[in-house]
ChimeraX commands (.cxc) that place a marker at each C-alpha (Angstrom):
marker #1 position -80.07,-174.41,86.08 radius 0.5
marker #1 position -83.64,-174.04,84.69 radius 0.5
marker #1 position -86.03,-177.02,84.74 radius 0.5
marker #1 position -85.71,-179.49,81.89 radius 0.5
marker #1 position -88.18,-179.21,78.99 radius 0.5
marker #1 position -91.24,-181.46,79.13 radius 0.5
marker #1 position -90.07,-183.36,76.02 radius 0.5
marker #1 position -86.84,-184.22,77.80 radius 0.5
marker #1 position -88.82,-185.65,80.72 radius 0.5
marker #1 position -90.80,-187.82,78.35 radius 0.5
marker #1 position -87.58,-189.15,76.85 radius 0.5
marker #1 position -86.19,-189.89,80.29 radius 0.5
marker #1 position -89.30,-191.77,81.34 radius 0.5
marker #1 position -89.07,-193.91,78.26 radius 0.5
marker #1 position -85.40,-194.55,78.97 radius 0.5
marker #1 position -86.46,-196.63,81.96 radius 0.5
marker #1 position -88.08,-199.08,79.57 radius 0.5
marker #1 position -84.85,-199.73,77.68 radius 0.5
marker #1 position -83.72,-202.99,79.24 radius 0.5
marker #1 position -81.23,-203.65,76.43 radius 0.5
marker #1 position -79.60,-200.22,76.57 radius 0.5
marker #1 position -75.81,-200.28,76.78 radius 0.5
marker #1 position -74.42,-199.68,80.25 radius 0.5
marker #1 position -71.30,-198.22,81.84 radius 0.5
marker #1 position -70.39,-199.19,85.40 radius 0.5
marker #1 position -68.32,-197.31,87.93 radius 0.5
marker #1 position -64.57,-197.44,87.30 radius 0.5
marker #1 position -65.15,-198.76,83.82 radius 0.5
marker #1 position -65.29,-197.54,80.26 radius 0.5
marker #1 position -67.64,-198.35,77.44 radius 0.5
marker #1 position -68.35,-197.23,73.93 radius 0.5
marker #1 position -71.37,-197.80,71.75 radius 0.5
marker #1 position -72.24,-196.79,68.20 radius 0.5
marker #1 position -75.88,-196.39,67.29 radius 0.5
marker #1 position -78.18,-194.70,64.81 radius 0.5
marker #1 position -80.62,-192.14,66.16 radius 0.5
marker #1 position -83.42,-191.68,63.62 radius 0.5
marker #1 position -84.90,-188.24,63.01 radius 0.5
marker #1 position -87.62,-187.53,65.54 radius 0.5
marker #1 position -86.29,-190.14,68.02 radius 0.5
marker #1 position -83.75,-190.55,70.81 radius 0.5
marker #1 position -81.51,-193.21,72.33 radius 0.5
marker #1 position -80.36,-193.69,75.93 radius 0.5
marker #1 position -77.33,-195.20,77.63 radius 0.5
marker #1 position -77.61,-196.42,81.22 radius 0.5
marker #1 position -74.70,-195.44,83.46 radius 0.5
marker #1 position -75.04,-197.81,86.40 radius 0.5
marker #1 position -73.72,-197.76,89.94 radius 0.5
marker #1 position -71.58,-194.65,89.69 radius 0.5
marker #1 position -69.96,-193.71,92.99 radius 0.5
marker #1 position -70.16,-190.29,94.61 radius 0.5
marker #1 position -67.05,-188.30,93.77 radius 0.5
marker #1 position -66.34,-190.27,90.60 radius 0.5
marker #1 position -65.37,-188.33,87.49 radius 0.5
marker #1 position -67.38,-189.29,84.43 radius 0.5
marker #1 position -65.75,-188.35,81.11 radius 0.5
marker #1 position -68.04,-188.48,78.08 radius 0.5
marker #1 position -67.44,-188.03,74.39 radius 0.5
marker #1 position -70.23,-187.95,71.81 radius 0.5
marker #1 position -69.38,-188.00,68.11 radius 0.5
marker #1 position -72.16,-187.47,65.61 radius 0.5
marker #1 position -72.54,-186.81,61.91 radius 0.5
marker #1 position -74.81,-183.86,62.73 radius 0.5
marker #1 position -76.40,-181.93,65.60 radius 0.5
marker #1 position -78.31,-183.59,68.44 radius 0.5
marker #1 position -79.02,-182.75,72.07 radius 0.5
marker #1 position -77.27,-184.64,74.88 radius 0.5
marker #1 position -78.53,-184.86,78.48 radius 0.5
marker #1 position -77.18,-186.54,81.60 radius 0.5
marker #1 position -79.62,-187.06,84.47 radius 0.5
marker #1 position -79.71,-189.07,87.70 radius 0.5
marker #1 position -82.13,-191.96,87.30 radius 0.5
marker #1 position -84.03,-190.82,90.42 radius 0.5
marker #1 position -84.92,-187.58,88.62 radius 0.5
marker #1 position -86.79,-189.44,85.89 radius 0.5
marker #1 position -90.47,-188.69,85.91 radius 0.5
marker #1 position -90.17,-185.57,88.04 radius 0.5
marker #1 position -91.94,-182.52,86.73 radius 0.5
marker #1 position -88.90,-180.30,87.34 radius 0.5
marker #1 position -86.19,-182.87,86.64 radius 0.5
marker #1 position -82.71,-181.36,86.72 radius 0.5
marker #1 position -80.08,-182.49,84.27 radius 0.5
marker #1 position -76.53,-182.81,85.56 radius 0.5
marker #1 position -75.41,-181.86,82.04 radius 0.5
marker #1 position -77.10,-180.71,78.86 radius 0.5
marker #1 position -75.52,-179.66,75.61 radius 0.5
marker #1 position -75.57,-180.01,71.83 radius 0.5
marker #1 position -73.18,-182.16,69.84 radius 0.5
marker #1 position -72.67,-180.53,66.45 radius 0.5
marker #1 position -70.05,-183.09,65.39 radius 0.5
marker #1 position -68.20,-183.79,68.64 radius 0.5
marker #1 position -68.99,-183.01,72.25 radius 0.5
marker #1 position -66.73,-183.83,75.19 radius 0.5
marker #1 position -67.46,-183.12,78.82 radius 0.5
marker #1 position -66.60,-184.34,82.29 radius 0.5
marker #1 position -68.76,-184.19,85.39 radius 0.5
marker #1 position -68.13,-184.93,89.03 radius 0.5
marker #1 position -70.82,-187.37,90.15 radius 0.5
marker #1 position -72.48,-185.65,93.13 radius 0.5
marker #1 position -74.11,-188.74,94.62 radius 0.5
marker #1 position -73.94,-192.49,94.16 radius 0.5
marker #1 position -76.47,-194.08,91.87 radius 0.5
marker #1 position -77.40,-194.79,88.30 radius 0.5
marker #1 position -77.55,-192.10,85.65 radius 0.5
marker #1 position -78.97,-191.97,82.12 radius 0.5
marker #1 position -77.40,-190.26,79.10 radius 0.5
marker #1 position -79.96,-189.31,76.45 radius 0.5
marker #1 position -79.01,-188.58,72.84 radius 0.5
marker #1 position -82.00,-186.64,71.53 radius 0.5
marker #1 position -82.64,-186.22,67.81 radius 0.5
marker #1 position -86.35,-185.42,68.07 radius 0.5
marker #1 position -85.78,-181.97,66.57 radius 0.5
marker #1 position -83.60,-183.37,63.79 radius 0.5
marker #1 position -84.67,-183.82,60.17 radius 0.5
marker #1 position -82.15,-186.58,59.39 radius 0.5
marker #1 position -80.92,-189.72,61.12 radius 0.5
marker #1 position -77.66,-189.35,63.04 radius 0.5
marker #1 position -74.94,-191.92,63.50 radius 0.5
marker #1 position -73.61,-191.50,67.03 radius 0.5
marker #1 position -70.65,-192.92,68.90 radius 0.5
marker #1 position -71.04,-192.52,72.67 radius 0.5
marker #1 position -68.00,-193.17,74.86 radius 0.5
marker #1 position -67.92,-192.85,78.65 radius 0.5
marker #1 position -65.32,-193.61,81.29 radius 0.5
marker #1 position -65.75,-193.36,85.05 radius 0.5
marker #1 position -62.90,-193.05,87.54 radius 0.5
marker #1 position -62.87,-192.58,91.27 radius 0.5
marker #1 position -62.19,-188.97,92.20 radius 0.5
marker #1 position -59.23,-190.00,94.38 radius 0.5
marker #1 position -57.56,-191.45,91.27 radius 0.5
marker #1 position -57.50,-188.01,89.65 radius 0.5
marker #1 position -54.26,-186.14,90.23 radius 0.5
marker #1 position -54.26,-182.35,89.75 radius 0.5
marker #1 position -51.93,-181.07,87.06 radius 0.5
marker #1 position -49.42,-178.76,88.82 radius 0.5
marker #1 position -48.84,-176.87,85.57 radius 0.5
marker #1 position -52.54,-176.05,85.18 radius 0.5
marker #1 position -53.58,-172.52,86.20 radius 0.5
marker #1 position -55.84,-172.05,89.21 radius 0.5
marker #1 position -59.42,-171.12,88.43 radius 0.5
marker #1 position -61.16,-168.52,90.55 radius 0.5
marker #1 position -64.87,-167.98,90.20 radius 0.5
marker link #1:1,2 radius 0.2
marker link #1:2,3 radius 0.2
marker link #1:3,4 radius 0.2
marker link #1:4,5 radius 0.2
marker link #1:5,6 radius 0.2
marker link #1:6,7 radius 0.2
marker link #1:7,8 radius 0.2
marker link #1:8,9 radius 0.2
marker link #1:9,10 radius 0.2
marker link #1:10,11 radius 0.2
marker link #1:11,12 radius 0.2
marker link #1:12,13 radius 0.2
marker link #1:13,14 radius 0.2
marker link #1:14,15 radius 0.2
marker link #1:15,16 radius 0.2
marker link #1:16,17 radius 0.2
marker link #1:17,18 radius 0.2
marker link #1:18,19 radius 0.2
marker link #1:19,20 radius 0.2
marker link #1:20,21 radius 0.2
marker link #1:21,22 radius 0.2
marker link #1:22,23 radius 0.2
marker link #1:23,24 radius 0.2
marker link #1:24,25 radius 0.2
marker link #1:25,26 radius 0.2
marker link #1:26,27 radius 0.2
marker link #1:27,28 radius 0.2
marker link #1:28,29 radius 0.2
marker link #1:29,30 radius 0.2
marker link #1:30,31 radius 0.2
marker link #1:31,32 radius 0.2
marker link #1:32,33 radius 0.2
marker link #1:33,34 radius 0.2
marker link #1:34,35 radius 0.2
marker link #1:35,36 radius 0.2
marker link #1:36,37 radius 0.2
marker link #1:37,38 radius 0.2
marker link #1:38,39 radius 0.2
marker link #1:39,40 radius 0.2
marker link #1:40,41 radius 0.2
marker link #1:41,42 radius 0.2
marker link #1:42,43 radius 0.2
marker link #1:43,44 radius 0.2
marker link #1:44,45 radius 0.2
marker link #1:45,46 radius 0.2
marker link #1:46,47 radius 0.2
marker link #1:47,48 radius 0.2
marker link #1:48,49 radius 0.2
marker link #1:49,50 radius 0.2
marker link #1:50,51 radius 0.2
marker link #1:51,52 radius 0.2
marker link #1:52,53 radius 0.2
marker link #1:53,54 radius 0.2
marker link #1:54,55 radius 0.2
marker link #1:55,56 radius 0.2
marker link #1:56,57 radius 0.2
marker link #1:57,58 radius 0.2
marker link #1:58,59 radius 0.2
marker link #1:59,60 radius 0.2
marker link #1:60,61 radius 0.2
marker link #1:61,62 radius 0.2
marker link #1:62,63 radius 0.2
marker link #1:63,64 radius 0.2
marker link #1:64,65 radius 0.2
marker link #1:65,66 radius 0.2
marker link #1:66,67 radius 0.2
marker link #1:67,68 radius 0.2
marker link #1:68,69 radius 0.2
marker link #1:69,70 radius 0.2
marker link #1:70,71 radius 0.2
marker link #1:71,72 radius 0.2
marker link #1:72,73 radius 0.2
marker link #1:73,74 radius 0.2
marker link #1:74,75 radius 0.2
marker link #1:75,76 radius 0.2
marker link #1:76,77 radius 0.2
marker link #1:77,78 radius 0.2
marker link #1:78,79 radius 0.2
marker link #1:79,80 radius 0.2
marker link #1:80,81 radius 0.2
marker link #1:81,82 radius 0.2
marker link #1:82,83 radius 0.2
marker link #1:83,84 radius 0.2
marker link #1:84,85 radius 0.2
marker link #1:85,86 radius 0.2
marker link #1:86,87 radius 0.2
marker link #1:87,88 radius 0.2
marker link #1:88,89 radius 0.2
marker link #1:89,90 radius 0.2
marker link #1:90,91 radius 0.2
marker link #1:91,92 radius 0.2
marker link #1:92,93 radius 0.2
marker link #1:93,94 radius 0.2
marker link #1:94,95 radius 0.2
marker link #1:95,96 radius 0.2
marker link #1:96,97 radius 0.2
marker link #1:97,98 radius 0.2
marker link #1:98,99 radius 0.2
marker link #1:99,100 radius 0.2
marker link #1:100,101 radius 0.2
marker link #1:101,102 radius 0.2
marker link #1:102,103 radius 0.2
marker link #1:103,104 radius 0.2
marker link #1:104,105 radius 0.2
marker link #1:105,106 radius 0.2
marker link #1:106,107 radius 0.2
marker link #1:107,108 radius 0.2
marker link #1:108,109 radius 0.2
marker link #1:109,110 radius 0.2
marker link #1:110,111 radius 0.2
marker link #1:111,112 radius 0.2
marker link #1:112,113 radius 0.2
marker link #1:113,114 radius 0.2
marker link #1:114,115 radius 0.2
marker link #1:115,116 radius 0.2
marker link #1:116,117 radius 0.2
marker link #1:117,118 radius 0.2
marker link #1:118,119 radius 0.2
marker link #1:119,120 radius 0.2
marker link #1:120,121 radius 0.2
marker link #1:121,122 radius 0.2
marker link #1:122,123 radius 0.2
marker link #1:123,124 radius 0.2
marker link #1:124,125 radius 0.2
marker link #1:125,126 radius 0.2
marker link #1:126,127 radius 0.2
marker link #1:127,128 radius 0.2
marker link #1:128,129 radius 0.2
marker link #1:129,130 radius 0.2
marker link #1:130,131 radius 0.2
marker link #1:131,132 radius 0.2
marker link #1:132,133 radius 0.2
marker link #1:133,134 radius 0.2
marker link #1:134,135 radius 0.2
marker link #1:135,136 radius 0.2
marker link #1:136,137 radius 0.2
marker link #1:137,138 radius 0.2
marker link #1:138,139 radius 0.2
marker link #1:139,140 radius 0.2
marker link #1:140,141 radius 0.2
marker link #1:141,142 radius 0.2
view
């Protein structure tokens, strides 16, 4: 995955300063609705996620905005690597396997937008051992 853009790194650094940001803890679920003004961003702290946990995220928005998920340790690094990055046009859902224990930050970035966005961010974390494979699902071969 290519290095994250410099603007993303700035947003992540500022996310550290958000003491009142909503938080999701391991084996829990949380949902928050917020406005993200044009030219700004909002962050959600995802605290104490365990290695091997599956984090399911859904972002609903009334227009496009970028979404990033990064390990908190990566914040401030010149070549920070996002665990996930994508664009929510109206709705974006994704799941990631948490590679190592720690706290993560989800950034909803509307700095390129020309209008405020109303965003509903929902996340749920479950231990990987709690996930049962679906026997009817086809095998994937890469």
